[in-house]
C-alpha positions, -999 to +999 in steps of 0.1 A: +483-230+153+468-260+170+437-281+166+416-257+188+421-230+161+404-252+135+369-250+149+343-258+123+359-270+090+336-265+061+337-293+035+337-278-001+342-299-032+369-285-055+343-282-083+318-261-062+305-231-080+312-208-051+347-221-043+365-188-051+339-167-033+342-188-002+380-190-001+393-158-018+365-134-009+358-147+026+321-154+021+316-168+055+331-144+081+328-168+110+346-197+092+379-206+107+390-235+084+381-251+051+386-284+035+387-284-004+379-319-015+389-340-045+380-373-031+345-385-022+329-351-028+334-353-066+329-378-094+359-395-110+351-378-143+354-344-127+388-350-111+408-332-138+385-302-136+389-302-098+427-301-100+425-272-125+402-253-102+427-258-073+456-245-094+436-214-104+426-209-068+462-211-055+473-185-081+446-160-069+444-167-032+461-143-008+467-158+026+442-147+052+432-158+087+412-187+072+431-221+075+431-238+042+434-276+037+433-298+006+420-334+006+437-352-023+421-383-038+452-404-031+489-402-028+494-397-065+470-367-064+489-353-033+521-354-053+505-334-081+493-308-055+528-305-041+541-295-075+515-268-080+525-231-081+513-214-049+510-246-029+528-229+000+497-209+007+480-241+019+482-249+056+481-287+052+464-318+039+438-342+050+448-377+040+418-398+031+415-436+035+448-435+055+458-471+059+487-495+063+488-498+026+492-462+017+507-445+048+543-448+036+534-432+003+516-403+019+541-396+046+572-399+024+558-371+003+552-348+033+580-357+057+603-329+045+575-304+038+562-276+061+526-286+061+502-298+087+488-333+084+454-347+093+452-384+085+417-399+082+414-435+092+384-450+073+391-486+065+393-520+081+420-508+106+391-492+125+379-527+136+413-543+143+432-531+174+465-545+163+464-527+129+451-495+145+480-496+170+504-501+141+490-470+124+493-451+157+530-461+160+537-450+124+521-416+131+540-411+163+571-404+142+553-374+126+535-362+157+548-326+154+531-323+120+497-338+129+470-314+140+443-340+143+436-376+137+403-381+119+381-411+113+356-418+085+323-420+103+302-427+072+328-452+060+326-469+094+288-472+091+291-484+055+313-513+066+289-521+094+258-519+072+244-492+095+227-458+091+226-433+120+195-414+131+195-376+131+185-376+167+212-400+180+249-396+186+272-422+171+280-429+208+244-441+213+251-473+192+270-500+210+292-512+181+303-477+170+309-468+206+333-498+210+351-489+177+356-453+187+365-462+222+395-482+209+406-454+186+403-428+213+422-449+239+451-456+215+455-421+200+445-397+228+466-416+253+496-410+230+489-373+228+470-370+195+439-349+193+409-366+175+382-348+156+344-354+158+326-373+131+305-356+103+269-349+112+251-356+078+218-337+085+218-300+079+182-292+088+181-308+123+196-281+145+187-298+177+204-330+166+235-311+155+238-294+188+234-327+207+261-342+184+287-315+190+280-315+228+285-353+228+318-349+209+331-325+236+320-349+263+339-378+247+370-357+242+366-350+205+372-315+190+367-299+156+340-309+131+338-312+094+306-294+083+285-302+053+266-269+053+275-232+061+245-228+084+264-249+109+295-226+112+283-200+136+265-226+157+296-247+161+317-217+172+290-209+197+290-244+211+328-243+214+325-214+238+333-221+275+310-219+304+320-194+330+321-220+358+343-243+337+366-214+328+371-204+365+378-240+374+404-244+346+420-211+355+423-222+391+439-255+380+465-238+358+474-212+383+477-236+412+510-240+429+500-270+450+493-306+440+458-307+455+434-279+448+400-273+463+376-254+441+342-248+457+328-282+466+353-303+445+389-315+450+414-321+422+450-330+416+462-300+397+488-320+377+463-347+368+437-322+355+462-298+338+458-312+302+421-308+303+422-274+320+447-262+294+424-272+266+395-253+282+416-221+284+426-225+248+389-228+239+383-196+259+411-178+241+397-187+207+359-188+212+353-168+244+327-173+272+292-187+267+266-161+278 
């Protein structure tokens, strides 16, 4: 399993009325991964009920191809999850509000466990390079467990006092472009994959398509979805163009340092990481027709 396998990750509050149907009965056949939330997606008064629902779910759930992730409210909630019967059926955890204040608590609980981790950076560290770099250095010690690094797009906008348009990518705003540029340069240059931000409009199909395409152009992969009608569309967008596939295949199969492909020249070793990702996308999602 790697981050390419995640595809579209559906966000489902733990108190959702169709939770068992979605997870246990495979309601959405095209869905590759799911996030069951006990943080921002539910009210504080419903937290106890949410935990009860997750425990019931774990007792009933039989492991399928669907990748299952829990998002605890905090480190204390994570500790409760880890003590639940059937927790081994979960693939991993998304760690919300991951910060310099709580990173040690989160990581101590998980360092000897066989779970994948997706930390979500959502606080003031996003705006301070030195703090962001410190978080990166902390996570480097756990790199083999980390599928993706996530960022809280809506949390970022809240701190900036901004609201995005449904027709614009987050990269169309100068301040958020600068913030994400710092995050991407620090984490991707250290070998971490970074996910795309949430697109909060579920009726604007054109805007969603534009958003996913921009994610890919900026080196982001995987998307937390707020509505099931975005699942099939995301998987379709993750397919690979035939021309890009043939180029990537030529790079990977090259036995020379310099390769000529049609009217372009490339250093095969330099382009190998990107070409490898393209071929992984082809393996999972296929060719775009």
